[in-house]
C-alpha positions in Angstrom: 155.8 113.6 131.5 159.1 112.4 130.9 160.9 115.6 131.8 159.1 115.7 134.9 160.2 112.2 136.0 163.7 113.2 135.3 163.5 116.3 137.6 161.8 114.2 140.4 164.7 111.6 139.9 167.4 114.5 139.7 165.9 115.7 143.0 165.8 112.7 144.9 169.0 111.6 143.6 170.8 114.6 145.1 168.7 114.2 148.4 170.0 110.8 149.0 173.4 111.4 147.8 173.9 109.2 145.1 175.3 111.8 143.0 174.2 109.7 139.7 172.4 111.7 137.0 171.8 110.3 133.5 174.1 111.6 131.0 171.4 112.3 128.6 167.6 112.7 128.7 165.9 109.8 126.6 163.6 111.1 123.8 160.0 110.6 124.3 159.1 107.2 123.6 162.6 105.8 123.7 163.2 102.6 125.6 166.0 100.8 127.3 166.4 97.2 128.4 164.2 96.7 131.9 166.3 96.9 134.9 169.5 98.2 133.5 169.2 102.1 134.8 168.1 100.6 138.5 170.9 98.1 138.7 173.7 100.8 137.6 172.0 103.2 140.4 171.9 100.3 143.0 175.6 99.6 142.3 176.6 103.3 142.3 174.6 104.0 145.7 176.6 100.4 147.3 179.9 101.8 146.2 179.4 105.2 147.6 178.2 103.7 150.9 181.0 101.4 151.1 183.5 104.3 150.2 181.5 106.4 153.5 181.9 103.5 155.6 185.4 103.3 154.9 186.2 107.0 155.4 184.2 107.3 158.4 186.7 104.5 159.9 189.8 106.5 159.3 189.9 108.7 162.2 188.9 106.0 164.4 191.7 104.0 163.2 194.3 106.8 163.7 194.8 106.9 167.4 194.8 104.2 170.0 192.8 106.5 172.3 189.7 105.5 170.0 190.3 101.6 169.7 187.0 100.7 171.7 185.3 102.9 169.3 187.2 101.9 166.1 186.3 98.0 167.0 182.8 98.6 167.9 182.3 100.6 164.5 184.2 97.8 162.5 182.3 95.0 164.3 179.1 97.0 163.3 180.0 98.2 159.9 182.5 95.5 158.1 179.7 93.8 156.5 179.0 96.9 154.3 182.1 97.6 152.5 183.9 95.4 149.8 186.8 93.0 150.4 189.2 95.4 149.6 188.1 98.1 152.1 187.4 95.4 154.7 191.1 94.3 154.5 192.4 97.8 154.7 190.4 98.4 157.8 191.3 95.3 159.3 195.0 95.8 158.5 194.7 99.5 159.8 193.3 97.8 163.4 196.2 95.5 163.5 198.9 98.4 163.0 197.1 100.4 165.6 197.0 97.4 167.8 200.7 96.9 167.5 201.5 100.5 167.7 199.6 101.0 171.2 200.9 97.7 172.5 204.2 98.9 174.3 202.1 101.6 176.3 199.6 99.1 177.2 202.7 96.6 178.5 204.0 99.4 180.5 200.8 100.1 182.1 200.4 96.4 183.2 204.4 96.1 184.1 204.2 98.0 187.3 204.9 96.2 190.7 201.4 97.0 191.9 199.4 96.1 188.9 201.5 92.7 189.0 200.7 92.0 192.6 197.0 93.0 192.6 197.1 90.6 189.3 198.6 87.7 191.0 196.1 88.0 194.0 193.0 87.5 191.8 194.3 85.8 188.6 192.7 82.3 187.3 194.2 80.2 184.4 192.3 81.2 181.4 190.5 83.9 182.9 189.8 87.0 180.6 190.3 90.4 181.5 186.7 91.2 181.4 186.0 88.3 183.9 188.8 89.5 186.3 187.5 93.3 186.1 184.4 91.8 187.3 185.6 90.1 190.5 188.2 93.0 191.5 187.1 95.4 194.3 190.2 97.5 192.8 188.7 100.5 190.9 191.9 101.2 189.2 192.8 97.6 188.4 188.8 97.3 187.2 189.2 100.3 185.1 192.8 99.0 183.4 191.5 95.5 182.9 188.1 96.9 181.3 189.8 99.4 179.3 192.5 97.1 178.0 189.7 94.3 177.1 187.7 96.8 175.1 190.9 97.8 173.5 191.2 94.4 171.8 193.9 93.0 174.1 194.0 90.0 176.3 195.8 88.9 179.2 198.9 86.6 179.0 201.3 85.4 182.0 204.6 83.9 181.5 207.6 83.4 184.1 205.1 84.9 186.6 204.8 87.9 185.1 201.2 89.3 183.4 201.3 91.3 180.1 198.5 92.0 177.5 198.9 90.5 173.8 196.7 91.5 170.9 193.4 89.3 171.0 193.6 88.0 167.5 190.9 85.6 168.1 188.5 88.7 167.9 189.4 89.1 164.5 188.0 85.8 163.4 184.6 87.8 162.8 186.3 89.6 159.8 187.4 86.6 157.8 184.1 86.4 156.0 184.9 90.0 154.5 188.4 90.4 153.8 190.7 89.0 151.0 191.9 85.1 151.2 195.4 86.2 152.2 194.3 87.9 155.2 191.6 85.6 156.1 194.4 82.8 156.1 196.6 85.4 158.1 193.8 85.9 160.8 193.5 82.0 161.0 197.3 81.6 161.6 197.4 84.8 164.3 194.4 83.7 166.0 196.0 80.2 166.8 198.9 82.0 168.1 196.9 84.1 170.2 194.5 81.3 171.4 197.3 79.0 172.3 200.8 80.3 172.3 203.5 77.6 171.4 205.9 78.4 174.1 206.1 79.8 177.7 209.1 80.0 180.2 211.4 79.0 177.2 209.6 75.9 176.7 206.9 74.3 174.2 203.6 74.3 175.5 201.8 72.4 172.5 202.8 68.9 171.4 205.3 68.4 168.7 203.0 67.2 166.3 201.3 70.8 166.7 204.6 72.5 166.2 205.3 70.8 162.9 201.4 71.5 161.8 201.7 75.0 162.4 204.9 75.1 160.4 203.1 73.5 157.6 200.3 76.0 157.7 202.5 78.9 157.4 204.5 77.4 154.7 201.3 76.7 152.6 200.7 80.7 153.1 203.7 81.5 152.2 203.5 79.6 149.2 200.1 80.6 148.4 200.0 84.1 149.0 204.0 85.2 148.4 202.8 88.9 147.7 200.7 89.3 150.8 201.0 92.4 153.0 201.4 90.0 155.9 204.0 87.7 154.1 206.6 89.2 156.4 205.1 88.6 159.5 204.3 84.7 158.5 208.0 84.0 157.3 209.1 85.1 160.8 206.8 82.7 162.5 207.3 79.8 160.0 211.1 80.3 160.8 210.5 80.3 164.6 208.6 77.1 164.1 211.2 75.4 161.8 213.6 76.1 164.5 211.3 74.4 167.0 210.7 71.4 165.1 214.1 70.7 164.7 215.7 72.2 167.9 213.0 72.6 170.4 213.7 75.0 172.9 215.6 75.4 176.2 213.1 73.7 178.7 211.9 71.2 175.9 214.9 70.2 173.8 214.6 67.9 170.9 217.3 65.8 172.4 217.6 65.3 176.1 220.4 66.9 177.7 221.6 63.9 179.7 221.4 61.1 177.3 221.2 63.1 173.9 218.5 60.7 172.7 215.8 62.3 170.7 212.4 63.2 172.5 210.3 60.1 172.2 207.1 61.9 171.4 208.8 64.2 168.9 209.7 61.0 167.1 206.4 59.7 167.1 205.0 62.6 166.1 207.1 63.3 163.1 207.3 59.7 161.9 203.2 59.8 161.8 203.1 63.1 159.9 205.6 61.7 157.3 203.4 58.9 157.2 200.3 60.9 156.5 201.4 63.5 154.3 202.6 63.2 151.1 202.7 67.0 149.7 205.2 68.5 147.9 206.2 70.5 150.7 210.0 71.9 151.2 209.3 71.4 155.2 208.0 67.9 154.7 211.3 67.1 152.6 213.6 68.7 155.3 211.8 66.6 157.8 212.1 63.4 156.1 215.6 63.8 155.4 216.2 64.5 159.0 214.3 61.5 160.2 216.1 59.0 157.9 219.4 60.6 159.3 218.0 60.1 162.9 217.1 56.5 162.0 220.8 55.7 160.8 222.2 57.3 164.0 219.9 55.4 166.2 217.7 58.9 167.0 220.8 59.9 169.1 222.5 63.6 168.5 225.7 62.3 167.2 228.5 64.5 165.8 227.0 63.6 162.1 223.7 65.0 163.2 224.8 68.0 164.8 227.1 68.9 161.7 223.7 68.3 159.4 221.7 70.5 161.7 224.4 73.3 161.4 224.6 72.9 157.8 221.3 72.2 156.5 218.8 73.6 159.3 220.7 76.4 160.9 219.3 78.5 163.8 
């Protein structure tokens, strides 16, 4: 009977694609701890399924033409793989989004598309909502295709252009490794509310410093992350924004060289509330002490300090 059961098990295993066959047949009357065999079989089946899901995703993540299909597949199957494969799939999707972005920018940059978008655009409107209200078939197709491919519409200096919709990546945070989950949070924040437009900051000084702190924490916690370079680049930008501002929102007013009052209040408040051992906060603390000594004006001493300690 045992041999019959083993033969039946083997047939079922082959039919299910488990590929698991016991290395030896138990002698008649032999016993094993209850559940051990079934647990091993279940785990092996789970591993095989995860590998199959991952391999099926690879062709979809190899060409931008299949971005809509790839996104649908990942959204439906991400739960079925472990954190390693989930992370690989997510990073491959981002790589594909980055690689295809220039081509999408070219499609949107034509004067015809820009003119048509100007006629229907409403602040905060999504590509799909704009596609629904336009009567122009070509524009509708472009907007719908870009949206399904994982991009969103942005505008600056009167120009419309697509950007990666990192907010849509949030659904993967539960499945990826800790560093990539943190990375998605950082990038989704940038995607949802860009820090600057038209050479000026469009977020508060408090938020500028808060984002720098978040990025610094990522760098400290995940120094070997696959996305460490991207976060370091963002951090550099936010440090510069913190201590210099931007052309249309400088930290020091052009007319009287006084420090922006809102920035002064924001930085003082941050330093009061935070006692973390943060290099960024240490720089900010030294800077604000110097500013107090210089009556919060851009003096030669302050300018020299920025050039030496906080170079652009």
